[in-house]
C-alpha positions in Angstrom: 0.0 0.0 0.0 1.3 3.5 -0.9 1.8 6.3 1.5 -1.2 8.2 0.0 -3.6 5.2 0.6 -2.2 4.7 4.1 -2.9 8.5 4.9 -6.5 8.3 3.6 -7.1 5.1 5.6 -5.6 6.5 8.8 -7.5 9.8 8.5 -10.8 8.2 7.8 -10.3 5.7 10.6 -9.9 8.6 13.0 -13.0 10.3 11.5 -11.1 13.4 10.2 -11.9 15.4 7.2 -8.9 16.7 5.2 -9.5 20.1 6.7 -9.6 18.7 10.2 -6.4 16.9 9.7 -4.8 20.0 8.1 -5.9 22.1 11.1 -4.3 19.6 13.6 -1.0 19.7 11.6 -1.0 23.5 10.9 -0.9 23.0 7.1 -3.5 23.7 4.4 -6.2 21.3 3.2 -4.5 21.5 -0.1 -1.3 20.1 1.4 -3.3 17.1 2.8 -5.0 16.6 -0.6 -1.8 16.6 -2.4 -0.4 13.9 0.0 -3.5 11.9 -0.5 -3.4 12.1 -4.3 0.3 11.1 -4.2 1.5 14.2 -5.8 4.1 14.7 -3.0 5.2 12.9 0.2 5.0 14.7 3.5 8.3 16.1 4.7 10.3 14.2 7.2 9.2 16.5 10.0 5.5 16.1 8.9 5.9 12.3 8.7 7.0 12.5 12.4 4.0 14.6 13.4 1.6 12.3 11.5 3.3 9.3 13.2 2.6 11.0 16.6 -1.0 12.0 15.6 -2.0 8.5 14.4 0.3 6.5 16.8 1.9 4.6 14.0 5.5 4.2 12.9 7.0 6.3 10.1 7.7 3.0 8.5 3.9 2.2 8.5 3.2 5.6 7.0 5.7 4.8 4.2 4.1 1.5 3.4 6.2 -0.8 5.7 9.1 -1.2 3.4 11.1 -3.2 5.9 10.5 -5.4 9.0 11.4 -3.7 12.2 12.6 -5.6 15.3 13.1 -4.4 18.8 16.9 -3.5 19.2 16.8 -4.7 22.8 14.8 -8.1 22.7 14.5 -8.8 19.1 10.7 -9.0 19.0 9.1 -8.0 15.7 7.7 -4.5 15.9 4.2 -3.5 14.7 2.2 -0.5 15.3 0.8 -0.4 18.9 3.8 -2.1 20.4 6.5 0.4 19.5 8.0 2.3 22.5 7.9 6.0 22.8 10.5 8.7 23.2 10.4 11.3 26.0 8.5 13.7 23.8 5.9 11.1 23.0 7.1 10.3 19.4 6.9 6.6 18.4 10.3 5.0 18.6 10.9 2.4 15.8 13.9 0.9 17.5 12.4 -0.6 20.7 9.2 -2.3 21.9 7.1 -0.8 24.6 8.2 -3.4 27.0 11.8 -2.6 26.6 11.7 1.2 26.1 9.2 3.9 26.8 9.2 7.5 27.9 12.7 7.9 26.4 14.3 5.2 28.7 14.8 1.5 28.9 12.2 -0.1 31.3 14.6 -2.7 32.6 18.1 -2.2 33.9 19.5 -5.6 32.9 22.4 -7.3 31.3 22.2 -9.0 27.9 22.4 -12.3 29.7 19.4 -11.4 31.9 17.4 -10.2 28.9 18.1 -13.5 27.2 16.7 -15.4 30.3 13.6 -13.3 30.6 12.9 -13.6 26.8 13.5 -17.4 26.9 11.0 -17.6 29.7 8.4 -15.7 27.8 8.9 -17.8 24.6 8.7 -21.2 26.5 5.5 -19.9 28.3 3.8 -18.8 25.0 5.2 -21.3 22.5 6.9 -24.1 24.4 10.5 -25.5 23.8 13.7 -26.1 25.6 14.4 -22.9 27.8 18.2 -23.4 27.7 18.3 -24.0 24.0 16.2 -20.9 23.4 18.4 -18.8 25.9 21.6 -20.0 24.1 20.0 -19.0 20.7 19.1 -15.6 22.1 22.7 -15.0 23.3 23.8 -15.5 19.7 21.2 -13.1 18.3 21.1 -10.3 21.0 24.7 -9.0 20.5 23.7 -8.0 16.9 20.9 -5.6 18.2 21.5 -1.9 18.7 21.2 -1.9 22.5 23.8 -4.7 22.9 26.1 -4.2 19.9 29.7 -4.0 20.8 31.9 -1.4 19.2 
């Protein structure tokens, strides 16, 4: 789905007219109309404001061109489970269980994170906890929060 179609869907789901959306963003109705016709893309600053207004990631606004994963625990990120920065903006790097309000929610080591995630995976999907924990210890160092150097 293209950005223009996503904007229309999000606006209509929120029950907003083009003029009401324009008023919330301090732009003209014509600007909203041009986005929705696909003539232009919103600027990066406007994408951030749209992301905050609709509580979706910028990735979603652009048509989800890539799969995002939490850079702390490795969980696939979808709208509604992304964390938020201190200013309330959606953070596309972390899930809401690892990061919210501009800070990490657990003060833990990578090894502790692997254990916690292994427990959750075993509870929800079954499997051998130790084997899952070891696999996580291979994957977690590749994520932003734990990456060395």
